TIPA-119904 format. One record per residue: x, y, z of N, C-alpha, C in turn; chain. Coordinates in nm, 3 decimals, decimal comma, padded with zeros to 5 digits. Last residue first. Layout:
BEGIN
+---------+---------+---------+---------+---------+---------+---------+---------+---------+-------+
!     n_X !     n_Y !     n_Z !    ca_X !    ca_Y !    ca_Z !     c_X !     c_Y !     c_Z ! kette !
+---------+---------+---------+---------+---------+---------+---------+---------+---------+-------+
!       X !       Y !       Z !       X !       Y !       Z !       X !       Y !       Z !     A !
...
+---------+---------+---------+---------+---------+---------+---------+---------+---------+-------+
//
This chain:
BEGIN
+---------+---------+---------+---------+---------+---------+---------+---------+---------+-------+
!     n_X !     n_Y !     n_Z !    ca_X !    ca_Y !    ca_Z !     c_X !     c_Y !     c_Z ! kette !
+---------+---------+---------+---------+---------+---------+---------+---------+---------+-------+
!  03,670 ! -01,377 ! -00,174 !  03,771 ! -01,335 ! -00,059 !  03,768 ! -01,225 ! -00,014 !     A !
!  03,434 ! -01,336 ! -00,285 !  03,469 ! -01,458 ! -00,274 !  03,661 ! -01,454 ! -00,134 !     A !
!  03,158 ! -01,205 ! -00,264 !  03,263 ! -01,217 ! -00,314 !  03,345 ! -01,295 ! -00,270 !     A !
!  02,872 ! -01,236 ! -00,365 !  02,913 ! -01,305 ! -00,272 !  03,028 ! -01,333 ! -00,358 !     A !
!  02,752 ! -01,023 ! -00,542 !  02,700 ! -01,023 ! -00,437 !  02,786 ! -01,083 ! -00,317 !     A !
!  02,947 ! -00,801 ! -00,751 !  02,963 ! -00,927 ! -00,725 !  02,955 ! -00,924 ! -00,544 !     A !
!  02,733 ! -00,702 ! -01,107 !  02,824 ! -00,687 ! -00,896 !  02,857 ! -00,829 ! -00,831 !     A !
!  02,918 ! -00,629 ! -01,364 !  02,845 ! -00,722 ! -01,262 !  02,882 ! -00,705 ! -01,147 !     A !
!  02,856 ! -00,458 ! -01,739 !  02,959 ! -00,494 ! -01,554 !  02,910 ! -00,579 ! -01,491 !     A !
!  02,646 ! -00,257 ! -01,854 !  02,695 ! -00,300 ! -01,905 !  02,831 ! -00,382 ! -01,728 !     A !
!  02,381 ! -00,248 ! -01,726 !  02,396 ! -00,249 ! -01,932 !  02,554 ! -00,354 ! -01,910 !     A !
!  02,157 ! -00,321 ! -01,441 !  02,251 ! -00,312 ! -01,505 !  02,313 ! -00,313 ! -01,717 !     A !
!  01,874 ! -00,179 ! -01,292 !  01,910 ! -00,298 ! -01,372 !  02,051 ! -00,233 ! -01,520 !     A !
!  01,845 ! -00,223 ! -00,915 !  01,911 ! -00,129 ! -01,021 !  01,939 ! -00,285 ! -01,167 !     A !
!  01,545 ! -00,137 ! -00,713 !  01,642 ! -00,246 ! -00,789 !  01,657 ! -00,152 ! -00,918 !     A !
!  01,550 ! -00,017 ! -00,324 !  01,602 !  00,016 ! -00,494 !  01,653 ! -00,123 ! -00,596 !     A !
!  01,373 !  00,011 ! -00,110 !  01,433 ! -00,091 ! -00,114 !  01,445 !  00,000 ! -00,306 !     A !
!  01,374 !  00,162 !  00,247 !  01,394 !  00,204 !  00,108 !  01,454 !  00,070 !  00,034 !     A !
!  01,073 !  00,057 !  00,520 !  01,269 !  00,103 !  00,442 !  01,219 !  00,127 !  00,357 !     A !
!  01,042 !  00,157 !  00,853 !  00,998 !  00,057 !  00,691 !  01,138 !  00,126 !  00,648 !     A !
!  00,968 !  00,032 !  01,187 !  01,049 !  00,139 !  01,101 !  00,995 !  00,103 !  00,965 !     A !
!  00,672 ! -00,072 !  01,372 !  00,808 ! -00,125 !  01,307 !  00,901 !  00,006 !  01,191 !     A !
!  00,449 ! -00,007 !  01,594 !  00,464 !  00,028 !  01,472 !  00,635 !  00,035 !  01,432 !     A !
!  00,303 ! -00,202 !  01,845 !  00,399 ! -00,139 !  01,812 !  00,434 ! -00,095 !  01,659 !     A !
! -00,011 ! -00,265 !  02,069 !  00,096 ! -00,279 !  01,897 !  00,172 ! -00,150 !  01,876 !     A !
!  00,067 ! -00,417 !  02,379 !  00,042 ! -00,324 !  02,367 !  00,102 ! -00,312 !  02,166 !     A !
!  00,071 ! -00,626 !  02,573 ! -00,006 ! -00,682 !  02,440 !  00,010 ! -00,561 !  02,293 !     A !
!  00,122 ! -00,634 !  02,761 ! -00,028 ! -00,569 !  02,774 !  00,013 ! -00,573 !  02,638 !     A !
!  00,411 ! -00,696 !  02,818 !  00,304 ! -00,791 !  02,904 !  00,130 ! -00,751 !  02,861 !     A !
!  00,508 ! -00,673 !  02,416 !  00,538 ! -00,642 !  02,600 !  00,389 ! -00,715 !  02,685 !     A !
!  00,431 ! -00,607 !  02,138 !  00,498 ! -00,661 !  02,228 !  00,449 ! -00,640 !  02,360 !     A !
!  00,284 ! -00,664 !  01,851 !  00,240 ! -00,679 !  01,951 !  00,340 ! -00,701 !  01,985 !     A !
!  00,420 ! -00,488 !  01,522 !  00,416 ! -00,595 !  01,592 !  00,340 ! -00,637 !  01,720 !     A !
!  00,326 ! -00,355 !  01,171 !  00,303 ! -00,407 !  01,328 !  00,366 ! -00,506 !  01,408 !     A !
!  00,599 ! -00,313 !  00,934 !  00,471 ! -00,357 !  00,986 !  00,437 ! -00,356 !  01,125 !     A !
!  00,626 ! -00,049 !  00,728 !  00,666 ! -00,144 !  00,857 !  00,581 ! -00,226 !  00,894 !     A !
!  00,613 ! -00,073 !  00,382 !  00,577 !  00,038 !  00,471 !  00,633 ! -00,115 !  00,623 !     A !
!  00,836 !  00,008 !  00,151 !  00,773 ! -00,062 !  00,183 !  00,761 ! -00,003 !  00,307 !     A !
!  00,866 !  00,209 ! -00,090 !  00,890 !  00,201 ! -00,001 !  00,834 !  00,130 !  00,073 !     A !
!  01,084 !  00,112 ! -00,385 !  00,955 !  00,101 ! -00,354 !  00,987 !  00,131 ! -00,190 !     A !
!  01,263 !  00,230 ! -00,719 !  01,282 !  00,261 ! -00,603 !  01,131 !  00,241 ! -00,569 !     A !
!  01,463 !  00,136 ! -00,976 !  01,314 !  00,195 ! -00,962 !  01,385 !  00,172 ! -00,818 !     A !
!  01,683 !  00,258 ! -01,241 !  01,760 !  00,180 ! -01,113 !  01,533 !  00,250 ! -01,055 !     A !
!  01,854 !  00,165 ! -01,581 !  01,756 !  00,246 ! -01,479 !  01,744 !  00,154 ! -01,338 !     A !
!  02,147 !  00,106 ! -01,625 !  01,969 !  00,142 ! -01,710 !  01,901 !  00,197 ! -01,653 !     A !
!  02,494 !  00,166 ! -01,534 !  02,338 !  00,164 ! -01,492 !  02,256 !  00,216 ! -01,560 !     A !
!  02,779 !  00,011 ! -01,541 !  02,725 !  00,129 ! -01,633 !  02,561 !  00,060 ! -01,602 !     A !
!  03,015 ! -00,021 ! -01,298 !  02,878 ! -00,133 ! -01,426 !  02,852 !  00,015 ! -01,449 !     A !
!  03,242 ! -00,007 ! -01,102 !  03,260 ! -00,008 ! -01,213 !  03,112 ! -00,059 ! -01,327 !     A !
!  03,144 !  00,006 ! -00,821 !  03,123 ! -00,133 ! -00,853 !  03,159 ! -00,108 ! -01,014 !     A !
!  03,121 !  00,267 ! -00,686 !  03,139 !  00,139 ! -00,645 !  03,208 !  00,011 ! -00,716 !     A !
!  03,028 !  00,414 ! -00,955 !  03,153 !  00,473 ! -00,856 !  03,242 !  00,294 ! -00,774 !     A !
!  02,783 !  00,307 ! -00,972 !  02,885 !  00,334 ! -01,091 !  03,053 !  00,357 ! -01,029 !     A !
!  02,660 !  00,348 ! -00,769 !  02,670 !  00,223 ! -00,769 !  02,730 !  00,199 ! -00,895 !     A !
!  02,619 !  00,643 ! -00,679 !  02,686 !  00,509 ! -00,618 !  02,794 !  00,399 ! -00,623 !     A !
!  02,474 !  00,662 ! -00,942 !  02,581 !  00,759 ! -00,883 !  02,729 !  00,645 ! -00,834 !     A !
!  02,230 !  00,583 ! -00,851 !  02,332 !  00,522 ! -00,978 !  02,443 !  00,596 ! -00,974 !     A !
!  02,201 !  00,687 ! -00,617 !  02,248 !  00,544 ! -00,623 !  02,284 !  00,478 ! -00,759 !     A !
!  02,117 !  00,934 ! -00,655 !  02,262 !  00,960 ! -00,608 !  02,265 !  00,741 ! -00,570 !     A !
!  01,923 !  00,905 ! -00,894 !  02,041 !  00,986 ! -00,929 !  02,179 !  00,935 ! -00,831 !     A !
!  01,749 !  00,869 ! -00,712 !  01,745 !  00,798 ! -00,792 !  01,910 !  00,821 ! -00,867 !     A !
!  01,774 !  00,914 ! -00,324 !  01,728 !  00,989 ! -00,503 !  01,843 !  00,868 ! -00,599 !     A !
!  01,747 !  00,902 !  00,000 !  01,850 !  00,884 ! -00,147 !  01,780 !  00,880 ! -00,258 !     A !
!  01,672 !  00,864 !  00,261 !  01,637 !  01,021 !  00,175 !  01,687 !  01,021 !  00,050 !     A !
!  01,630 !  00,593 !  00,304 !  01,522 !  00,699 !  00,360 !  01,505 !  00,813 !  00,233 !     A !
!  01,907 !  00,421 !  00,197 !  01,882 !  00,517 !  00,307 !  01,729 !  00,566 !  00,221 !     A !
!  01,864 !  00,095 !  00,059 !  01,883 !  00,225 !  00,020 !  01,857 !  00,314 !  00,184 !     A !
!  01,903 ! -00,257 ! -00,033 !  01,852 ! -00,152 !  00,103 !  01,906 ! -00,042 !  00,063 !     A !
!  01,907 ! -00,371 ! -00,353 !  01,975 ! -00,286 ! -00,241 !  01,889 ! -00,235 ! -00,136 !     A !
!  01,881 ! -00,625 ! -00,628 !  01,825 ! -00,527 ! -00,526 !  01,918 ! -00,487 ! -00,441 !     A !
!  01,973 ! -00,579 ! -00,983 !  02,001 ! -00,645 ! -00,828 !  01,981 ! -00,522 ! -00,747 !     A !
!  01,970 ! -00,776 ! -01,287 !  01,861 ! -00,643 ! -01,204 !  01,902 ! -00,695 ! -01,007 !     A !
!  02,065 ! -00,945 ! -01,474 !  02,107 ! -00,802 ! -01,453 !  02,053 ! -00,691 ! -01,357 !     A !
!  01,910 ! -01,204 ! -01,407 !  01,914 ! -01,088 ! -01,553 !  01,937 ! -00,962 ! -01,555 !     A !
!  02,060 ! -01,269 ! -01,167 !  02,075 ! -01,314 ! -01,279 !  02,038 ! -01,265 ! -01,444 !     A !
!  01,912 ! -01,131 ! -01,038 !  02,066 ! -01,105 ! -01,040 !  02,113 ! -01,184 ! -01,161 !     A !
!  01,641 ! -01,230 ! -00,978 !  01,703 ! -01,138 ! -01,015 !  01,813 ! -01,054 ! -01,100 !     A !
!  01,746 ! -01,448 ! -00,845 !  01,672 ! -01,500 ! -00,971 !  01,689 ! -01,398 ! -01,024 !     A !
!  01,771 ! -01,268 ! -00,594 !  01,899 ! -01,391 ! -00,634 !  01,833 ! -01,399 ! -00,786 !     A !
!  01,574 ! -01,209 ! -00,493 !  01,644 ! -01,092 ! -00,550 !  01,783 ! -01,197 ! -00,634 !     A !
!  01,388 ! -01,401 ! -00,413 !  01,367 ! -01,344 ! -00,555 !  01,459 ! -01,262 ! -00,608 !     A !
!  01,526 ! -01,477 ! -00,237 !  01,549 ! -01,569 ! -00,321 !  01,497 ! -01,478 ! -00,466 !     A !
!  01,749 ! -01,137 ! -00,102 !  01,639 ! -01,337 ! -00,091 !  01,656 ! -01,384 ! -00,208 !     A !
!  01,949 ! -00,993 !  00,022 !  01,979 ! -01,157 ! -00,060 !  01,858 ! -01,280 ! -00,002 !     A !
!  02,020 ! -00,662 ! -00,051 !  01,877 ! -00,753 !  00,013 !  01,910 ! -00,919 ! -00,099 !     A !
!  02,330 ! -00,486 !  00,051 !  02,254 ! -00,582 ! -00,094 !  02,133 ! -00,692 !  00,011 !     A !
!  02,268 ! -00,220 !  00,269 !  02,334 ! -00,329 !  00,207 !  02,269 ! -00,365 !  00,088 !     A !
!  02,279 !  00,091 !  00,188 !  02,255 ! -00,025 !  00,333 !  02,347 ! -00,118 !  00,328 !     A !
!  02,348 !  00,363 ! -00,043 !  02,299 !  00,211 !  00,025 !  02,376 !  00,176 !  00,133 !     A !
!  02,439 !  00,617 !  00,105 !  02,336 !  00,629 !  00,056 !  02,261 !  00,466 !  00,095 !     A !
!  02,682 !  00,634 !  00,271 !  02,580 !  00,660 !  00,349 !  02,404 !  00,618 !  00,250 !     A !
!  02,910 !  00,663 !  00,135 !  02,889 !  00,571 !  00,219 !  02,729 !  00,534 !  00,325 !     A !
!  02,882 !  00,896 !  00,027 !  02,867 !  00,788 ! -00,130 !  02,853 !  00,658 ! -00,005 !     A !
!  02,648 !  01,163 !  00,202 !  02,814 !  01,114 !  00,120 !  02,746 !  00,967 !  00,064 !     A !
!  02,493 !  01,399 ! -00,039 !  02,463 !  01,342 !  00,085 !  02,635 !  01,202 ! -00,010 !     A !
+---------+---------+---------+---------+---------+---------+---------+---------+---------+-------+
//
């Protein structure tokens, strides 16, 4: 898998920002990505040393849509929590 296809975006929630203070960063990743791929991509992009990667699959929610209010299943996502030992990932770049 290509480098730019592994990581979709960083997750910027209140919990994720509080975890970033303890060197644990949260990213939404491709549904087919593995822990090894996430590790190599982050080390290449940000120049950090990754200690541990934890991956979770989030199930998509059900929504009621349309005039007849039929139930629609939204797609799920895959989340990776990455613990970094050396270096820092800047989630809010200044320039």
